[in-house]
C-alpha positions in Angstrom: 5.2 -155.7 9.2 3.8 -159.2 9.4 5.4 -162.4 10.8 6.8 -164.5 8.0 8.3 -167.4 9.9 6.0 -169.8 8.0 6.3 -168.1 4.6 7.9 -170.2 1.8 10.8 -167.7 1.7 12.0 -168.9 5.1 13.1 -172.2 6.5 13.0 -172.5 10.3 12.9 -168.7 10.4 16.1 -168.4 8.3 16.6 -167.4 4.7 18.9 -168.3 1.8 17.8 -166.4 -1.3 19.6 -167.4 -4.5 19.8 -164.2 -6.5 19.8 -164.3 -10.3 18.9 -160.8 -11.3 22.5 -160.2 -12.6 21.6 -160.5 -16.2 19.9 -157.1 -16.1 22.0 -155.5 -13.4 25.5 -156.5 -14.6 25.0 -158.1 -18.0 26.9 -161.1 -19.6 30.2 -160.4 -17.8 28.9 -162.1 -14.6 28.4 -165.3 -16.5 31.9 -165.4 -18.0 33.6 -167.2 -15.1 31.1 -170.1 -15.4 29.5 -170.0 -18.9 26.7 -172.4 -18.1 25.4 -169.9 -15.5 24.1 -167.8 -18.4 21.5 -170.6 -18.9 18.6 -169.9 -16.4 17.7 -173.5 -16.5 21.0 -174.4 -14.9 20.5 -171.9 -12.1 16.9 -173.1 -11.5 18.3 -176.6 -11.2 20.8 -175.3 -8.6 17.9 -173.6 -6.8 16.2 -176.9 -6.1 18.9 -177.5 -3.4 17.2 -177.8 0.0 19.3 -174.9 1.4 17.7 -172.4 -1.0 14.5 -170.9 0.4 13.8 -168.9 -2.7 15.1 -167.9 -6.1 15.1 -164.2 -7.0 14.6 -163.4 -10.8 13.0 -160.8 -12.9 9.8 -161.1 -14.9 11.1 -162.4 -18.2 13.2 -165.2 -16.7 10.3 -166.1 -14.4 7.8 -166.3 -17.3 10.2 -168.5 -19.4 11.4 -170.9 -16.7 9.4 -170.9 -13.5 6.4 -172.9 -14.8 8.8 -176.0 -15.0 10.0 -175.5 -11.5 7.1 -174.2 -9.5 6.8 -177.5 -7.5 10.5 -177.4 -6.5 11.5 -173.7 -6.3 9.9 -170.8 -4.3 9.9 -167.7 -6.6 10.9 -164.3 -5.3 10.0 -161.9 -8.1 12.5 -159.0 -8.4 10.3 -156.1 -9.5 12.9 -153.5 -10.4 16.3 -153.3 -12.0 18.4 -151.2 -14.4 21.3 -152.2 -16.7 24.9 -151.5 -16.0 24.9 -149.5 -19.2 23.1 -146.7 -17.3 25.6 -144.0 -16.5 23.6 -141.7 -14.2 23.2 -141.9 -10.4 22.0 -145.3 -9.3 18.3 -145.8 -10.0 16.1 -148.8 -10.7 13.3 -149.0 -13.2 10.1 -150.8 -12.1 9.8 -153.7 -14.5 7.0 -155.7 -13.0 3.9 -155.0 -10.8 3.0 -156.8 -7.6 -0.3 -157.8 -9.2 1.5 -159.4 -12.2 4.1 -161.1 -10.0 1.3 -162.7 -7.8 -1.3 -163.5 -10.4 0.6 -164.3 -13.5 4.1 -165.5 -12.2 3.0 -167.2 -9.1 5.5 -165.4 -6.9 5.7 -166.2 -3.2 7.6 -163.1 -2.3 8.7 -159.9 -3.9 12.0 -158.0 -4.0 12.6 -154.4 -4.6 15.8 -152.3 -4.7 16.1 -148.9 -3.1 19.3 -146.7 -3.1 19.1 -144.4 -0.1 21.2 -141.3 -0.6 20.8 -140.9 -4.3 19.1 -137.9 -6.0 16.1 -140.0 -6.8 15.6 -141.3 -3.2 12.2 -139.6 -2.8 10.8 -141.3 -5.9 12.3 -144.6 -5.0 10.8 -144.5 -1.5 7.4 -143.6 -2.9 7.7 -146.5 -5.4 8.5 -148.8 -2.5 5.5 -147.6 -0.6 3.2 -148.6 -3.5 4.8 -152.0 -3.8 4.8 -152.7 0.0 1.2 -151.8 0.4 0.1 -153.8 -2.6 2.1 -156.8 -1.4 0.2 -156.7 1.9 -3.0 -157.3 -0.1 -1.6 -160.5 -1.6 0.1 -161.5 1.7 3.5 -161.6 0.0 6.7 -161.0 2.1 8.7 -158.0 0.9 12.5 -158.1 0.6 14.2 -154.7 0.3 17.6 -154.6 -1.4 18.8 -151.6 0.6 22.1 -150.2 -0.8 23.1 -146.7 0.2 24.7 -144.8 -2.7 25.0 -141.3 -3.9 27.5 -138.4 -3.5 27.2 -138.2 0.3 28.0 -141.9 0.8 31.8 -142.3 1.1 31.9 -145.9 2.3 28.8 -147.9 1.5 29.9 -150.9 3.6 30.7 -149.0 6.8 28.9 -149.9 10.0 27.1 -146.6 10.2 25.9 -146.7 6.6 24.8 -150.4 6.6 23.0 -149.9 9.9 21.1 -147.0 8.4 20.2 -149.1 5.3 18.9 -151.8 7.5 17.0 -149.3 9.7 15.3 -148.0 6.5 14.0 -151.5 5.9 12.2 -151.4 9.2 11.0 -147.8 8.8 9.6 -148.3 5.3 7.9 -151.6 6.1 10.2 -154.3 4.6 9.9 -157.8 6.1 13.5 -158.5 5.1 16.4 -156.2 4.4 19.3 -157.2 2.2 22.3 -155.2 3.0 26.1 -155.2 2.5 28.3 -157.0 5.0 29.8 -154.3 7.3 33.0 -156.1 7.9 32.8 -157.8 11.3 30.4 -159.6 13.6 30.4 -156.7 16.0 29.4 -154.3 13.3 26.7 -156.7 12.1 25.2 -156.8 15.6 24.6 -153.1 15.3 23.0 -153.6 11.9 20.6 -156.3 13.1 19.7 -154.3 16.2 18.8 -151.2 14.1 16.6 -153.4 11.9 14.4 -154.5 14.9 12.0 -157.2 13.8 13.0 -156.8 10.1 15.1 -159.8 9.2 18.5 -158.9 7.9 20.3 -160.7 5.1 23.9 -160.3 3.9 24.4 -159.6 0.3 26.7 -162.3 -1.2 28.8 -159.9 -3.3 31.6 -160.9 -5.6 33.0 -164.4 -5.6 35.6 -165.1 -2.9 37.2 -168.2 -1.5 35.0 -170.8 0.2 36.5 -170.1 3.7 36.4 -166.3 3.4 32.8 -166.4 2.2 31.6 -168.9 4.9 33.4 -166.9 7.6 31.4 -163.8 6.7 28.2 -165.8 6.6 29.0 -167.3 10.0 29.6 -163.8 11.5 26.3 -162.7 10.2 24.4 -165.6 11.7 26.2 -165.2 15.0 25.3 -161.5 15.0 21.6 -162.2 14.8 21.2 -162.1 11.0 18.6 -164.3 9.3 20.8 -165.5 6.5 22.0 -164.6 3.0 21.0 -163.4 -0.4 23.7 -164.7 -2.8 24.3 -165.0 -6.5 27.8 -165.1 -7.9 29.3 -166.8 -4.8 27.2 -169.8 -5.7 26.5 -170.0 -9.4 30.0 -168.8 -10.5 31.4 -171.9 -8.9 32.2 -175.0 -10.8 30.3 -177.0 -8.2 27.6 -174.7 -6.8 25.9 -177.5 -4.9 29.0 -178.0 -2.8 29.0 -174.5 -1.5 25.3 -174.8 -0.9 25.9 -177.9 1.2 28.3 -175.8 3.3 25.9 -172.9 3.6 23.2 -175.2 4.7 25.4 -176.3 7.6 26.3 -172.7 8.6 22.9 -171.1 8.2 20.5 -173.9 9.3 22.6 -176.3 11.4 24.6 -173.6 13.2 27.8 -175.5 12.3 31.3 -174.0 12.4 33.1 -173.0 9.2 35.4 -176.0 9.6 32.5 -178.4 10.1 30.7 -176.9 7.1 33.8 -177.2 4.9 34.3 -180.8 6.0 30.6 -181.7 5.3 30.8 -180.2 1.8 34.2 -181.7 0.9 34.3 -184.3 -1.9 34.0 -187.8 -0.5 36.7 -190.3 -1.4 
């Protein structure tokens, strides 16, 4: 593991990744609540907000849109992903190499999903090893999407399971681990402690109310988390920049939820 405090993916040691790999992972249904979100240009525009430290997209979207935004957006290339049409146990096809992400896309960090607990865990861990070691050659931070799944996992957001997922980020060499929110600040403290020096991000999940969302983010920050990797809770909103204003207050300014909501409220 290498210090990444000065890497483009961070701001003052904290992280807000805007995730937009949903087109492959979930399909068009995720864009229905806010149809303009199906247009990557719209989301790239949103990602120019100063609260966003990087935008996570796959190879095709990066090829098509990133050249127009490379001066304003830090690219986190998501290297693997599988469609929601896949009906087997969770798995994730490798769709882009580290070399291509670095040399052709201009990525400043890479992301890779692993599903601890599934039948294909051994192969996924080996794929992650190859990616992590190649990323070191390019001095690119590695973000692990660490989501425990499989027959033995009864509650993928329990404190024990999420802490295990975060610990695997440390054990396998991730610089940052993106995990589910375990439900409370106390549980999140366990998660961050298990991750050691690996930075821990909360997965944004499905869209919720502004207050509910910000309260969970505040709990993560107070528990020692580094920030957030979020998609739908931002670009499914009619005014995504307003929630980013509030997130900036909570993550980077250590504001309370009420202060963040006030700062992001429409001005008369």
